[in-house]
N, C-alpha and C positions, 0 to 999 in steps of 0.2 A: 072558061074565058081565058084567053091568051093575051098577055101584054108583051108587045114587041118594043125592045129598046130603040131609042132614036139613033144611036151610033154604037153598034155592038163591037166594033173593032177597037175603039179607043175611048172607054168610059171616063177616064181621068181627064181627058182634054176639056171636058165641060167645066172643070174646076180651075183650070189654069188661066192665068190672066194673060191677055194679049200684050205682047211687047211693043211698046210705042217708042219710036226714036225721039229722044228728048232734044230740043233745040239747044244749041250751044249759046250761052249767054254772051260770049265774046264775038259772035258773028257780026261782021261789018264794022267793028271799031276795036281800037287797041286800048287797053287799060294800063295806065302808068300811075303808080302810087308813089308819093314822095312825102317824107316826114322831115320837117324842119324844127329843130329844138332851139329854144331861146338860150341866151347866154346863162341865165340863172338855172335853167334845167340842166345844162351841161355841167355847171359847177356843182350842182346838187348831185348829179350822177357820179362825178368824180369823188365827191365826199363820201357817198354811200359805199363806193368800191373801196376807198381807203379805210373806212371803218370796218368793213368786212375782213380786211387783211390784218387788222390788229388782233393780237391775242386777247381773249377775254380775261385770262389769268395774268396778273402782274407778278411774274415769277421773282423779280428782284425784291418786291415787297414781301412775298410769301417766304422766301429764303431768309430775309432779315428777321421776320417774326419767329421762324423756326429756330434760328440761331439764338435769339434772345430767350426763347422758352427753354432751350437746352441749357443755357447758362444760368437760368433762374432769375433773370433780370427783367422779364417781361411783366409789366404791370398794366392793368386795365383801369381806366378812369371812368367809372360808372356815371359820373356826372356829365361828362362829355357825350357818352352814349345816349343817356336819357335826353339831353338837350337836342341832339341831332334827330332823335326819334320824334320829339315834339315838333321841331321845326319842319320835319317832313310831313306832318299831318296838318299843319296850318296852311290854309290857302292864302291868307292875306300877307304872309311873310315869305320872302325868298330864302330857300335853304342854303 
């Protein structure tokens, strides 16, 4: 028994998908997008940009504490630290 292939010259073509021209979504009309921000959104955006420009480290405060440590006059008030830690965990009070 002999089996003859259907297309002996190009056997891979049976597995290829046909290329179909996709329709352009913009055919026949023009798309114009516009974004209007409220005044509050503009203010908020400016505030966010300003915050990002600020250094996270307050170098003046760090240098002051370093200087006080080097001179031996830096003291820590554990009561104030504990108080602020407790205020930070309370929901009903503002810190």
